[in-house]
mmCIF file as Biopython writes it, N, C-alpha, C and O atoms, coordinates in Angstrom:
data_model
#
loop_
_atom_site.group_PDB
_atom_site.id
_atom_site.type_symbol
_atom_site.label_atom_id
_atom_site.label_alt_id
_atom_site.label_comp_id
_atom_site.label_asym_id
_atom_site.label_entity_id
_atom_site.label_seq_id
_atom_site.pdbx_PDB_ins_code
_atom_site.Cartn_x
_atom_site.Cartn_y
_atom_site.Cartn_z
_atom_site.occupancy
_atom_site.B_iso_or_equiv
_atom_site.auth_seq_id
_atom_site.auth_asym_id
_atom_site.pdbx_PDB_model_num
ATOM 1   N N  . MET A ? 1  ? 9.311  87.810 69.625 1.0 0.0 1  A 1 
ATOM 2   C CA . MET A ? 1  ? 8.472  87.008 68.892 1.0 0.0 1  A 1 
ATOM 3   C C  . MET A ? 1  ? 7.641  87.862 67.562 1.0 0.0 1  A 1 
ATOM 4   O O  . MET A ? 1  ? 7.379  89.065 67.553 1.0 0.0 1  A 1 
ATOM 5   N N  . SER A ? 2  ? 7.339  86.895 66.517 1.0 0.0 2  A 1 
ATOM 6   C CA . SER A ? 2  ? 7.016  87.322 65.263 1.0 0.0 2  A 1 
ATOM 7   C C  . SER A ? 2  ? 5.678  87.561 65.557 1.0 0.0 2  A 1 
ATOM 8   O O  . SER A ? 2  ? 5.024  86.948 66.401 1.0 0.0 2  A 1 
ATOM 9   N N  . GLY A ? 3  ? 5.262  88.515 64.806 1.0 0.0 3  A 1 
ATOM 10  C CA . GLY A ? 3  ? 3.899  89.091 64.642 1.0 0.0 3  A 1 
ATOM 11  C C  . GLY A ? 3  ? 2.784  88.004 63.754 1.0 0.0 3  A 1 
ATOM 12  O O  . GLY A ? 3  ? 1.631  87.724 64.081 1.0 0.0 3  A 1 
ATOM 13  N N  . GLY A ? 4  ? 3.557  87.518 62.538 1.0 0.0 4  A 1 
ATOM 14  C CA . GLY A ? 4  ? 2.830  86.774 61.729 1.0 0.0 4  A 1 
ATOM 15  C C  . GLY A ? 4  ? 2.633  85.409 62.605 1.0 0.0 4  A 1 
ATOM 16  O O  . GLY A ? 4  ? 3.232  84.993 63.596 1.0 0.0 4  A 1 
ATOM 17  N N  . SER A ? 5  ? 1.266  84.746 61.637 1.0 0.0 5  A 1 
ATOM 18  C CA . SER A ? 5  ? 0.795  83.367 61.856 1.0 0.0 5  A 1 
ATOM 19  C C  . SER A ? 5  ? 1.474  82.455 61.177 1.0 0.0 5  A 1 
ATOM 20  O O  . SER A ? 5  ? 1.982  82.845 60.125 1.0 0.0 5  A 1 
ATOM 21  N N  . ARG A ? 6  ? 1.612  81.441 61.459 1.0 0.0 6  A 1 
ATOM 22  C CA . ARG A ? 6  ? 2.231  80.026 60.806 1.0 0.0 6  A 1 
ATOM 23  C C  . ARG A ? 6  ? 1.128  79.677 59.815 1.0 0.0 6  A 1 
ATOM 24  O O  . ARG A ? 6  ? -0.050 79.527 60.139 1.0 0.0 6  A 1 
ATOM 25  N N  . THR A ? 7  ? 1.604  79.562 58.595 1.0 0.0 7  A 1 
ATOM 26  C CA . THR A ? 7  ? 0.204  78.869 57.585 1.0 0.0 7  A 1 
ATOM 27  C C  . THR A ? 7  ? 0.880  77.795 56.908 1.0 0.0 7  A 1 
ATOM 28  O O  . THR A ? 7  ? 2.061  77.709 56.571 1.0 0.0 7  A 1 
ATOM 29  N N  . ARG A ? 8  ? -0.240 76.852 56.743 1.0 0.0 8  A 1 
ATOM 30  C CA . ARG A ? 8  ? 0.211  75.395 55.919 1.0 0.0 8  A 1 
ATOM 31  C C  . ARG A ? 8  ? 0.712  75.782 54.630 1.0 0.0 8  A 1 
ATOM 32  O O  . ARG A ? 8  ? 0.240  76.717 53.983 1.0 0.0 8  A 1 
ATOM 33  N N  . THR A ? 9  ? 1.713  75.029 54.242 1.0 0.0 9  A 1 
ATOM 34  C CA . THR A ? 9  ? 2.744  74.986 52.578 1.0 0.0 9  A 1 
ATOM 35  C C  . THR A ? 9  ? 1.335  74.431 52.157 1.0 0.0 9  A 1 
ATOM 36  O O  . THR A ? 9  ? 0.431  73.790 52.693 1.0 0.0 9  A 1 
ATOM 37  N N  . THR A ? 10 ? 1.597  74.993 50.933 1.0 0.0 10 A 1 
ATOM 38  C CA . THR A ? 10 ? 1.017  74.694 49.530 1.0 0.0 10 A 1 
ATOM 39  C C  . THR A ? 10 ? 1.490  73.864 48.665 1.0 0.0 10 A 1 
ATOM 40  O O  . THR A ? 10 ? 0.959  73.615 47.583 1.0 0.0 10 A 1 
ATOM 41  N N  . PHE A ? 11 ? 2.799  73.253 49.198 1.0 0.0 11 A 1 
ATOM 42  C CA . PHE A ? 11 ? 3.292  72.599 48.465 1.0 0.0 11 A 1 
ATOM 43  C C  . PHE A ? 11 ? 4.330  71.453 49.491 1.0 0.0 11 A 1 
ATOM 44  O O  . PHE A ? 11 ? 4.612  71.679 50.668 1.0 0.0 11 A 1 
ATOM 45  N N  . SER A ? 12 ? 4.833  70.069 48.602 1.0 0.0 12 A 1 
ATOM 46  C CA . SER A ? 12 ? 5.694  69.429 49.115 1.0 0.0 12 A 1 
ATOM 47  C C  . SER A ? 12 ? 7.187  69.188 49.305 1.0 0.0 12 A 1 
ATOM 48  O O  . SER A ? 12 ? 7.835  69.042 48.268 1.0 0.0 12 A 1 
ATOM 49  N N  . LYS A ? 13 ? 7.557  69.152 49.971 1.0 0.0 13 A 1 
ATOM 50  C CA . LYS A ? 13 ? 9.041  68.558 49.888 1.0 0.0 13 A 1 
ATOM 51  C C  . LYS A ? 13 ? 9.707  68.408 49.016 1.0 0.0 13 A 1 
ATOM 52  O O  . LYS A ? 13 ? 10.680 69.043 48.609 1.0 0.0 13 A 1 
ATOM 53  N N  . ALA A ? 14 ? 8.915  67.028 48.470 1.0 0.0 14 A 1 
ATOM 54  C CA . ALA A ? 14 ? 9.181  66.526 46.932 1.0 0.0 14 A 1 
ATOM 55  C C  . ALA A ? 14 ? 8.865  67.333 45.815 1.0 0.0 14 A 1 
ATOM 56  O O  . ALA A ? 14 ? 9.536  67.199 44.792 1.0 0.0 14 A 1 
ATOM 57  N N  . SER A ? 15 ? 8.174  67.944 45.850 1.0 0.0 15 A 1 
ATOM 58  C CA . SER A ? 15 ? 7.682  68.902 44.591 1.0 0.0 15 A 1 
ATOM 59  C C  . SER A ? 15 ? 8.771  69.918 44.551 1.0 0.0 15 A 1 
ATOM 60  O O  . SER A ? 15 ? 9.039  70.357 43.432 1.0 0.0 15 A 1 
ATOM 61  N N  . LEU A ? 16 ? 9.473  70.388 45.605 1.0 0.0 16 A 1 
ATOM 62  C CA . LEU A ? 16 ? 10.414 71.330 45.895 1.0 0.0 16 A 1 
ATOM 63  C C  . LEU A ? 16 ? 11.601 70.662 45.410 1.0 0.0 16 A 1 
ATOM 64  O O  . LEU A ? 16 ? 12.281 71.365 44.663 1.0 0.0 16 A 1 
ATOM 65  N N  . LYS A ? 17 ? 12.046 69.462 45.637 1.0 0.0 17 A 1 
ATOM 66  C CA . LYS A ? 17 ? 13.388 68.665 45.032 1.0 0.0 17 A 1 
ATOM 67  C C  . LYS A ? 17 ? 12.987 68.459 43.526 1.0 0.0 17 A 1 
ATOM 68  O O  . LYS A ? 17 ? 13.865 68.638 42.682 1.0 0.0 17 A 1 
ATOM 69  N N  . ARG A ? 18 ? 11.809 68.121 43.156 1.0 0.0 18 A 1 
ATOM 70  C CA . ARG A ? 18 ? 11.322 67.752 41.781 1.0 0.0 18 A 1 
ATOM 71  C C  . ARG A ? 18 ? 11.570 68.949 40.776 1.0 0.0 18 A 1 
ATOM 72  O O  . ARG A ? 18 ? 12.081 68.802 39.665 1.0 0.0 18 A 1 
ATOM 73  N N  . GLY A ? 19 ? 11.103 70.267 41.359 1.0 0.0 19 A 1 
ATOM 74  C CA . GLY A ? 19 ? 11.564 71.265 40.686 1.0 0.0 19 A 1 
ATOM 75  C C  . GLY A ? 19 ? 13.001 71.668 40.681 1.0 0.0 19 A 1 
ATOM 76  O O  . GLY A ? 19 ? 13.352 72.425 39.776 1.0 0.0 19 A 1 
ATOM 77  N N  . ILE A ? 20 ? 13.831 71.300 41.503 1.0 0.0 20 A 1 
ATOM 78  C CA . ILE A ? 20 ? 15.110 71.807 41.394 1.0 0.0 20 A 1 
ATOM 79  C C  . ILE A ? 20 ? 15.996 70.693 40.388 1.0 0.0 20 A 1 
ATOM 80  O O  . ILE A ? 20 ? 16.833 70.968 39.528 1.0 0.0 20 A 1 
ATOM 81  N N  . LEU A ? 21 ? 15.578 69.581 40.749 1.0 0.0 21 A 1 
ATOM 82  C CA . LEU A ? 21 ? 16.085 68.765 39.892 1.0 0.0 21 A 1 
ATOM 83  C C  . LEU A ? 21 ? 15.905 68.756 38.470 1.0 0.0 21 A 1 
ATOM 84  O O  . LEU A ? 21 ? 16.832 68.392 37.746 1.0 0.0 21 A 1 
ATOM 85  N N  . ALA A ? 22 ? 14.591 69.191 37.909 1.0 0.0 22 A 1 
ATOM 86  C CA . ALA A ? 22 ? 14.375 69.915 36.776 1.0 0.0 22 A 1 
ATOM 87  C C  . ALA A ? 22 ? 15.157 70.745 35.787 1.0 0.0 22 A 1 
ATOM 88  O O  . ALA A ? 22 ? 15.519 70.688 34.612 1.0 0.0 22 A 1 
ATOM 89  N N  . MET A ? 23 ? 15.262 71.734 37.080 1.0 0.0 23 A 1 
ATOM 90  C CA . MET A ? 23 ? 15.909 72.945 36.481 1.0 0.0 23 A 1 
ATOM 91  C C  . MET A ? 23 ? 17.429 72.379 36.218 1.0 0.0 23 A 1 
ATOM 92  O O  . MET A ? 23 ? 17.962 72.488 35.114 1.0 0.0 23 A 1 
ATOM 93  N N  . GLU A ? 24 ? 17.945 71.886 37.118 1.0 0.0 24 A 1 
ATOM 94  C CA . GLU A ? 24 ? 19.971 71.004 37.144 1.0 0.0 24 A 1 
ATOM 95  C C  . GLU A ? 24 ? 19.427 70.324 35.446 1.0 0.0 24 A 1 
ATOM 96  O O  . GLU A ? 24 ? 19.985 70.705 34.417 1.0 0.0 24 A 1 
ATOM 97  N N  . GLU A ? 25 ? 18.626 69.609 35.440 1.0 0.0 25 A 1 
ATOM 98  C CA . GLU A ? 25 ? 18.517 68.484 34.287 1.0 0.0 25 A 1 
ATOM 99  C C  . GLU A ? 25 ? 18.592 69.552 33.137 1.0 0.0 25 A 1 
ATOM 100 O O  . GLU A ? 25 ? 19.140 69.267 32.072 1.0 0.0 25 A 1 
ATOM 101 N N  . ALA A ? 26 ? 18.061 70.724 33.355 1.0 0.0 26 A 1 
ATOM 102 C CA . ALA A ? 26 ? 17.562 71.610 32.217 1.0 0.0 26 A 1 
ATOM 103 C C  . ALA A ? 26 ? 19.117 72.483 31.828 1.0 0.0 26 A 1 
ATOM 104 O O  . ALA A ? 26 ? 19.205 73.303 30.915 1.0 0.0 26 A 1 
ATOM 105 N N  . GLY A ? 27 ? 20.031 72.164 32.563 1.0 0.0 27 A 1 
ATOM 106 C CA . GLY A ? 27 ? 21.603 72.578 32.528 1.0 0.0 27 A 1 
ATOM 107 C C  . GLY A ? 27 ? 21.718 74.180 33.506 1.0 0.0 27 A 1 
ATOM 108 O O  . GLY A ? 27 ? 22.749 74.852 33.558 1.0 0.0 27 A 1 
ATOM 109 N N  . HIS A ? 28 ? 20.413 74.536 34.210 1.0 0.0 28 A 1 
ATOM 110 C CA . HIS A ? 28 ? 20.345 75.794 35.252 1.0 0.0 28 A 1 
ATOM 111 C C  . HIS A ? 28 ? 21.018 75.419 36.748 1.0 0.0 28 A 1 
ATOM 112 O O  . HIS A ? 28 ? 21.033 74.318 37.298 1.0 0.0 28 A 1 
ATOM 113 N N  . THR A ? 29 ? 21.481 76.488 37.149 1.0 0.0 29 A 1 
ATOM 114 C CA . THR A ? 29 ? 21.864 76.317 38.456 1.0 0.0 29 A 1 
ATOM 115 C C  . THR A ? 29 ? 21.073 77.062 39.635 1.0 0.0 29 A 1 
ATOM 116 O O  . THR A ? 29 ? 21.408 78.241 39.753 1.0 0.0 29 A 1 
ATOM 117 N N  . VAL A ? 30 ? 20.349 76.735 40.296 1.0 0.0 30 A 1 
ATOM 118 C CA . VAL A ? 30 ? 18.889 76.993 41.307 1.0 0.0 30 A 1 
ATOM 119 C C  . VAL A ? 30 ? 20.139 77.951 42.324 1.0 0.0 30 A 1 
ATOM 120 O O  . VAL A ? 30 ? 21.143 77.379 42.749 1.0 0.0 30 A 1 
ATOM 121 N N  . HIS A ? 31 ? 19.894 79.307 42.578 1.0 0.0 31 A 1 
ATOM 122 C CA . HIS A ? 31 ? 20.555 80.102 43.409 1.0 0.0 31 A 1 
ATOM 123 C C  . HIS A ? 31 ? 19.883 80.393 44.616 1.0 0.0 31 A 1 
ATOM 124 O O  . HIS A ? 31 ? 20.563 80.754 45.577 1.0 0.0 31 A 1 
ATOM 125 N N  . ALA A ? 32 ? 18.519 80.284 44.732 1.0 0.0 32 A 1 
ATOM 126 C CA . ALA A ? 32 ? 17.911 80.436 45.726 1.0 0.0 32 A 1 
ATOM 127 C C  . ALA A ? 32 ? 16.300 80.043 45.611 1.0 0.0 32 A 1 
ATOM 128 O O  . ALA A ? 32 ? 15.761 79.655 44.575 1.0 0.0 32 A 1 
ATOM 129 N N  . VAL A ? 33 ? 15.755 80.196 46.684 1.0 0.0 33 A 1 
ATOM 130 C CA . VAL A ? 33 ? 14.585 79.490 46.549 1.0 0.0 33 A 1 
ATOM 131 C C  . VAL A ? 33 ? 13.597 80.534 47.515 1.0 0.0 33 A 1 
ATOM 132 O O  . VAL A ? 33 ? 13.834 80.821 48.688 1.0 0.0 33 A 1 
ATOM 133 N N  . GLU A ? 34 ? 12.322 81.065 46.623 1.0 0.0 34 A 1 
ATOM 134 C CA . GLU A ? 34 ? 11.616 82.062 47.463 1.0 0.0 34 A 1 
ATOM 135 C C  . GLU A ? 34 ? 10.272 81.596 47.646 1.0 0.0 34 A 1 
ATOM 136 O O  . GLU A ? 34 ? 9.616  81.096 46.733 1.0 0.0 34 A 1 
ATOM 137 N N  . PHE A ? 35 ? 9.732  81.803 49.169 1.0 0.0 35 A 1 
ATOM 138 C CA . PHE A ? 35 ? 8.566  81.340 49.408 1.0 0.0 35 A 1 
ATOM 139 C C  . PHE A ? 35 ? 7.294  82.502 49.532 1.0 0.0 35 A 1 
ATOM 140 O O  . PHE A ? 35 ? 7.066  83.162 50.546 1.0 0.0 35 A 1 
ATOM 141 N N  . PRO A ? 36 ? 6.681  82.564 48.501 1.0 0.0 36 A 1 
ATOM 142 C CA . PRO A ? 36 ? 5.752  84.023 48.716 1.0 0.0 36 A 1 
ATOM 143 C C  . PRO A ? 36 ? 4.803  83.982 49.836 1.0 0.0 36 A 1 
ATOM 144 O O  . PRO A ? 36 ? 4.581  82.896 50.371 1.0 0.0 36 A 1 
ATOM 145 N N  . PRO A ? 37 ? 4.308  84.885 50.185 1.0 0.0 37 A 1 
ATOM 146 C CA . PRO A ? 37 ? 3.324  84.490 51.293 1.0 0.0 37 A 1 
ATOM 147 C C  . PRO A ? 37 ? 1.660  83.914 51.109 1.0 0.0 37 A 1 
ATOM 148 O O  . PRO A ? 37 ? 0.905  83.512 51.994 1.0 0.0 37 A 1 
ATOM 149 N N  . GLY A ? 38 ? 1.391  84.048 49.507 1.0 0.0 38 A 1 
ATOM 150 C CA . GLY A ? 38 ? 0.502  83.264 49.010 1.0 0.0 38 A 1 
ATOM 151 C C  . GLY A ? 38 ? 0.219  81.954 49.146 1.0 0.0 38 A 1 
ATOM 152 O O  . GLY A ? 38 ? -0.850 81.344 49.111 1.0 0.0 38 A 1 
ATOM 153 N N  . GLY A ? 39 ? 2.062  81.387 49.414 1.0 0.0 39 A 1 
ATOM 154 C CA . GLY A ? 39 ? 2.023  79.859 48.986 1.0 0.0 39 A 1 
ATOM 155 C C  . GLY A ? 39 ? 2.658  79.372 47.596 1.0 0.0 39 A 1 
ATOM 156 O O  . GLY A ? 39 ? 2.705  80.134 46.631 1.0 0.0 39 A 1 
ATOM 157 N N  . GLY A ? 40 ? 3.081  78.231 47.556 1.0 0.0 40 A 1 
ATOM 158 C CA . GLY A ? 40 ? 4.118  77.980 47.045 1.0 0.0 40 A 1 
ATOM 159 C C  . GLY A ? 40 ? 5.562  78.302 46.907 1.0 0.0 40 A 1 
ATOM 160 O O  . GLY A ? 40 ? 6.052  79.127 47.677 1.0 0.0 40 A 1 
ATOM 161 N N  . PHE A ? 41 ? 6.188  77.805 46.123 1.0 0.0 41 A 1 
ATOM 162 C CA . PHE A ? 41 ? 7.948  78.560 45.680 1.0 0.0 41 A 1 
ATOM 163 C C  . PHE A ? 41 ? 8.266  79.107 44.756 1.0 0.0 41 A 1 
ATOM 164 O O  . PHE A ? 41 ? 7.561  78.804 43.793 1.0 0.0 41 A 1 
ATOM 165 N N  . ILE A ? 42 ? 9.067  79.850 44.530 1.0 0.0 42 A 1 
ATOM 166 C CA . ILE A ? 42 ? 9.840  80.329 43.043 1.0 0.0 42 A 1 
ATOM 167 C C  . ILE A ? 42 ? 11.424 80.111 43.294 1.0 0.0 42 A 1 
ATOM 168 O O  . ILE A ? 42 ? 12.118 80.530 44.221 1.0 0.0 42 A 1 
ATOM 169 N N  . LEU A ? 43 ? 11.795 79.277 42.108 1.0 0.0 43 A 1 
ATOM 170 C CA . LEU A ? 43 ? 13.071 79.185 42.087 1.0 0.0 43 A 1 
ATOM 171 C C  . LEU A ? 43 ? 13.634 80.356 41.440 1.0 0.0 43 A 1 
ATOM 172 O O  . LEU A ? 43 ? 13.111 80.999 40.531 1.0 0.0 43 A 1 
ATOM 173 N N  . ILE A ? 44 ? 14.920 80.599 42.083 1.0 0.0 44 A 1 
ATOM 174 C CA . ILE A ? 44 ? 15.802 81.972 41.617 1.0 0.0 44 A 1 
ATOM 175 C C  . ILE A ? 44 ? 16.781 81.146 40.701 1.0 0.0 44 A 1 
ATOM 176 O O  . ILE A ? 44 ? 17.280 80.128 41.182 1.0 0.0 44 A 1 
ATOM 177 N N  . LEU A ? 45 ? 17.038 81.459 39.619 1.0 0.0 45 A 1 
ATOM 178 C CA . LEU A ? 45 ? 18.320 80.734 39.023 1.0 0.0 45 A 1 
ATOM 179 C C  . LEU A ? 45 ? 19.500 81.763 38.815 1.0 0.0 45 A 1 
ATOM 180 O O  . LEU A ? 45 ? 19.294 82.965 38.644 1.0 0.0 45 A 1 
ATOM 181 N N  . ALA A ? 46 ? 20.756 81.186 38.845 1.0 0.0 46 A 1 
ATOM 182 C CA . ALA A ? 46 ? 21.633 81.747 38.902 1.0 0.0 46 A 1 
ATOM 183 C C  . ALA A ? 46 ? 21.989 82.613 37.577 1.0 0.0 46 A 1 
ATOM 184 O O  . ALA A ? 46 ? 21.644 82.047 36.539 1.0 0.0 46 A 1 
ATOM 185 N N  . ALA A ? 47 ? 22.516 83.681 37.437 1.0 0.0 47 A 1 
ATOM 186 C CA . ALA A ? 47 ? 22.656 84.576 36.267 1.0 0.0 47 A 1 
ATOM 187 C C  . ALA A ? 47 ? 24.082 84.182 35.446 1.0 0.0 47 A 1 
ATOM 188 O O  . ALA A ? 47 ? 25.160 84.451 35.976 1.0 0.0 47 A 1 
ATOM 189 N N  . GLY A ? 48 ? 24.040 83.689 34.445 1.0 0.0 48 A 1 
ATOM 190 C CA . GLY A ? 48 ? 25.038 83.619 33.485 1.0 0.0 48 A 1 
ATOM 191 C C  . GLY A ? 48 ? 25.897 82.265 34.054 1.0 0.0 48 A 1 
ATOM 192 O O  . GLY A ? 48 ? 27.052 82.209 34.477 1.0 0.0 48 A 1 
ATOM 193 N N  . THR A ? 49 ? 24.958 81.285 33.910 1.0 0.0 49 A 1 
ATOM 194 C CA . THR A ? 49 ? 25.429 80.010 34.431 1.0 0.0 49 A 1 
ATOM 195 C C  . THR A ? 49 ? 26.460 79.342 33.273 1.0 0.0 49 A 1 
ATOM 196 O O  . THR A ? 49 ? 26.131 78.982 32.142 1.0 0.0 49 A 1 
ATOM 197 N N  . GLU A ? 50 ? 27.842 79.278 33.900 1.0 0.0 50 A 1 
ATOM 198 C CA . GLU A ? 50 ? 28.566 78.736 32.778 1.0 0.0 50 A 1 
ATOM 199 C C  . GLU A ? 50 ? 27.986 77.201 32.610 1.0 0.0 50 A 1 
ATOM 200 O O  . GLU A ? 50 ? 27.359 76.588 33.474 1.0 0.0 50 A 1 
ATOM 201 N N  . GLN A ? 51 ? 28.396 76.644 31.088 1.0 0.0 51 A 1 
ATOM 202 C CA . GLN A ? 51 ? 27.989 75.544 30.814 1.0 0.0 51 A 1 
ATOM 203 C C  . GLN A ? 51 ? 29.429 74.624 31.050 1.0 0.0 51 A 1 
ATOM 204 O O  . GLN A ? 51 ? 30.572 74.996 30.784 1.0 0.0 51 A 1 
ATOM 205 N N  . ALA A ? 52 ? 29.016 73.341 31.620 1.0 0.0 52 A 1 
ATOM 206 C CA . ALA A ? 52 ? 30.063 72.477 31.661 1.0 0.0 52 A 1 
ATOM 207 C C  . ALA A ? 52 ? 30.588 71.934 30.526 1.0 0.0 52 A 1 
ATOM 208 O O  . ALA A ? 52 ? 29.896 71.542 29.586 1.0 0.0 52 A 1 
ATOM 209 N N  . GLU A ? 53 ? 32.141 71.879 30.583 1.0 0.0 53 A 1 
ATOM 210 C CA . GLU A ? 53 ? 32.848 71.102 29.177 1.0 0.0 53 A 1 
ATOM 211 C C  . GLU A ? 53 ? 32.083 69.795 29.135 1.0 0.0 53 A 1 
ATOM 212 O O  . GLU A ? 53 ? 31.741 69.154 30.128 1.0 0.0 53 A 1 
ATOM 213 N N  . VAL A ? 54 ? 31.839 69.455 27.795 1.0 0.0 54 A 1 
ATOM 214 C CA . VAL A ? 54 ? 30.844 68.220 27.153 1.0 0.0 54 A 1 
ATOM 215 C C  . VAL A ? 54 ? 32.410 67.178 27.503 1.0 0.0 54 A 1 
ATOM 216 O O  . VAL A ? 54 ? 33.595 67.459 27.327 1.0 0.0 54 A 1 
ATOM 217 N N  . ASN A ? 55 ? 31.717 65.878 28.073 1.0 0.0 55 A 1 
ATOM 218 C CA . ASN A ? 55 ? 32.684 64.911 27.819 1.0 0.0 55 A 1 
ATOM 219 C C  . ASN A ? 55 ? 32.405 63.753 26.822 1.0 0.0 55 A 1 
ATOM 220 O O  . ASN A ? 55 ? 31.441 62.988 26.866 1.0 0.0 55 A 1 
ATOM 221 N N  . GLU A ? 56 ? 33.236 63.755 26.077 1.0 0.0 56 A 1 
ATOM 222 C CA . GLU A ? 56 ? 32.745 62.739 24.757 1.0 0.0 56 A 1 
ATOM 223 C C  . GLU A ? 56 ? 32.400 61.314 25.207 1.0 0.0 56 A 1 
ATOM 224 O O  . GLU A ? 56 ? 31.668 60.541 24.588 1.0 0.0 56 A 1 
ATOM 225 N N  . TRP A ? 57 ? 33.036 61.064 26.385 1.0 0.0 57 A 1 
ATOM 226 C CA . TRP A ? 57 ? 32.570 59.737 26.595 1.0 0.0 57 A 1 
ATOM 227 C C  . TRP A ? 57 ? 30.948 59.546 27.199 1.0 0.0 57 A 1 
ATOM 228 O O  . TRP A ? 57 ? 30.116 58.668 26.970 1.0 0.0 57 A 1 
ATOM 229 N N  . ASP A ? 58 ? 30.891 60.873 28.143 1.0 0.0 58 A 1 
ATOM 230 C CA . ASP A ? 58 ? 29.115 60.500 28.385 1.0 0.0 58 A 1 
ATOM 231 C C  . ASP A ? 58 ? 28.423 60.998 27.321 1.0 0.0 58 A 1 
ATOM 232 O O  . ASP A ? 58 ? 27.207 60.806 27.337 1.0 0.0 58 A 1 
ATOM 233 N N  . VAL A ? 59 ? 28.928 61.634 26.332 1.0 0.0 59 A 1 
ATOM 234 C CA . VAL A ? 59 ? 28.037 61.587 24.997 1.0 0.0 59 A 1 
ATOM 235 C C  . VAL A ? 59 ? 27.975 60.077 24.363 1.0 0.0 59 A 1 
ATOM 236 O O  . VAL A ? 59 ? 26.885 59.668 23.965 1.0 0.0 59 A 1 
ATOM 237 N N  . ALA A ? 60 ? 29.050 59.311 24.273 1.0 0.0 60 A 1 
ATOM 238 C CA . ALA A ? 60 ? 28.968 58.338 23.725 1.0 0.0 60 A 1 
ATOM 239 C C  . ALA A ? 60 ? 28.256 56.830 24.547 1.0 0.0 60 A 1 
ATOM 240 O O  . ALA A ? 60 ? 27.764 55.913 23.889 1.0 0.0 60 A 1 
ATOM 241 N N  . LEU A ? 61 ? 28.323 56.831 25.882 1.0 0.0 61 A 1 
ATOM 242 C CA . LEU A ? 61 ? 27.801 56.193 26.349 1.0 0.0 61 A 1 
ATOM 243 C C  . LEU A ? 61 ? 25.950 56.784 26.576 1.0 0.0 61 A 1 
ATOM 244 O O  . LEU A ? 61 ? 25.076 56.075 27.075 1.0 0.0 61 A 1 
ATOM 245 N N  . GLY A ? 62 ? 25.815 57.703 26.245 1.0 0.0 62 A 1 
ATOM 246 C CA . GLY A ? 62 ? 24.368 57.864 26.117 1.0 0.0 62 A 1 
ATOM 247 C C  . GLY A ? 62 ? 24.018 58.693 27.538 1.0 0.0 62 A 1 
ATOM 248 O O  . GLY A ? 62 ? 22.844 58.501 27.855 1.0 0.0 62 A 1 
ATOM 249 N N  . ILE A ? 63 ? 24.719 59.539 28.445 1.0 0.0 63 A 1 
ATOM 250 C CA . ILE A ? 63 ? 24.563 59.953 29.651 1.0 0.0 63 A 1 
ATOM 251 C C  . ILE A ? 63 ? 24.271 61.062 29.364 1.0 0.0 63 A 1 
ATOM 252 O O  . ILE A ? 63 ? 23.478 61.519 30.187 1.0 0.0 63 A 1 
ATOM 253 N N  . THR A ? 64 ? 24.605 61.968 28.330 1.0 0.0 64 A 1 
ATOM 254 C CA . THR A ? 64 ? 24.827 63.212 28.018 1.0 0.0 64 A 1 
ATOM 255 C C  . THR A ? 64 ? 24.188 63.502 26.923 1.0 0.0 64 A 1 
ATOM 256 O O  . THR A ? 64 ? 23.890 62.462 26.335 1.0 0.0 64 A 1 
ATOM 257 N N  . ASP A ? 65 ? 23.799 64.547 26.316 1.0 0.0 65 A 1 
ATOM 258 C CA . ASP A ? 65 ? 23.862 64.999 24.861 1.0 0.0 65 A 1 
ATOM 259 C C  . ASP A ? 65 ? 25.169 65.749 24.411 1.0 0.0 65 A 1 
ATOM 260 O O  . ASP A ? 65 ? 26.161 65.921 25.120 1.0 0.0 65 A 1 
ATOM 261 N N  . ALA A ? 66 ? 25.005 66.161 23.126 1.0 0.0 66 A 1 
ATOM 262 C CA . ALA A ? 66 ? 26.108 66.688 22.431 1.0 0.0 66 A 1 
ATOM 263 C C  . ALA A ? 66 ? 26.236 68.073 23.139 1.0 0.0 66 A 1 
ATOM 264 O O  . ALA A ? 66 ? 27.394 68.391 23.413 1.0 0.0 66 A 1 
ATOM 265 N N  . GLN A ? 67 ? 25.146 69.048 23.521 1.0 0.0 67 A 1 
ATOM 266 C CA . GLN A ? 67 ? 25.444 69.930 24.737 1.0 0.0 67 A 1 
ATOM 267 C C  . GLN A ? 67 ? 25.924 69.803 26.101 1.0 0.0 67 A 1 
ATOM 268 O O  . GLN A ? 67 ? 26.372 70.687 26.831 1.0 0.0 67 A 1 
ATOM 269 N N  . GLY A ? 68 ? 25.722 68.279 26.384 1.0 0.0 68 A 1 
ATOM 270 C CA . GLY A ? 68 ? 26.336 68.149 28.096 1.0 0.0 68 A 1 
ATOM 271 C C  . GLY A ? 68 ? 24.997 68.088 28.895 1.0 0.0 68 A 1 
ATOM 272 O O  . GLY A ? 68 ? 25.030 68.097 30.125 1.0 0.0 68 A 1 
ATOM 273 N N  . ARG A ? 69 ? 23.673 68.019 28.125 1.0 0.0 69 A 1 
ATOM 274 C CA . ARG A ? 69 ? 22.681 68.092 28.941 1.0 0.0 69 A 1 
ATOM 275 C C  . ARG A ? 69 ? 22.474 66.779 29.419 1.0 0.0 69 A 1 
ATOM 276 O O  . ARG A ? 69 ? 22.800 66.010 28.514 1.0 0.0 69 A 1 
ATOM 277 N N  . PRO A ? 70 ? 22.100 66.183 30.379 1.0 0.0 70 A 1 
ATOM 278 C CA . PRO A ? 70 ? 21.704 64.826 31.047 1.0 0.0 70 A 1 
ATOM 279 C C  . PRO A ? 70 ? 20.240 64.505 30.103 1.0 0.0 70 A 1 
ATOM 280 O O  . PRO A ? 70 ? 19.230 65.195 29.968 1.0 0.0 70 A 1 
ATOM 281 N N  . LEU A ? 71 ? 20.648 63.008 29.467 1.0 0.0 71 A 1 
ATOM 282 C CA . LEU A ? 71 ? 19.343 62.666 29.134 1.0 0.0 71 A 1 
ATOM 283 C C  . LEU A ? 71 ? 18.745 61.665 29.974 1.0 0.0 71 A 1 
ATOM 284 O O  . LEU A ? 71 ? 19.400 61.081 30.837 1.0 0.0 71 A 1 
ATOM 285 N N  . PRO A ? 72 ? 17.418 61.423 29.739 1.0 0.0 72 A 1 
ATOM 286 C CA . PRO A ? 72 ? 16.497 60.726 30.493 1.0 0.0 72 A 1 
ATOM 287 C C  . PRO A ? 72 ? 17.066 59.248 30.746 1.0 0.0 72 A 1 
ATOM 288 O O  . PRO A ? 72 ? 17.673 58.625 29.875 1.0 0.0 72 A 1 
ATOM 289 N N  . ARG A ? 73 ? 16.811 58.765 32.003 1.0 0.0 73 A 1 
ATOM 290 C CA . ARG A ? 73 ? 16.941 57.432 32.131 1.0 0.0 73 A 1 
ATOM 291 C C  . ARG A ? 73 ? 16.123 56.450 31.915 1.0 0.0 73 A 1 
ATOM 292 O O  . ARG A ? 73 ? 16.485 55.290 32.112 1.0 0.0 73 A 1 
#
């Protein structure tokens, strides 16, 4: 058995999902999530994230900007 005690989380599943989605919308890839003993979470981003090829139709339809980043809906 583990010697540590269980502590109450200081964040919600929804806040974790929002953080991951925000990073993905900014063009980053979340590689891992760390949960420090003091609470909360830390998103670890993938190094050298490749920029996806920009689709000119997505830009024309207002789905992404000219750099391929998603536009707010």
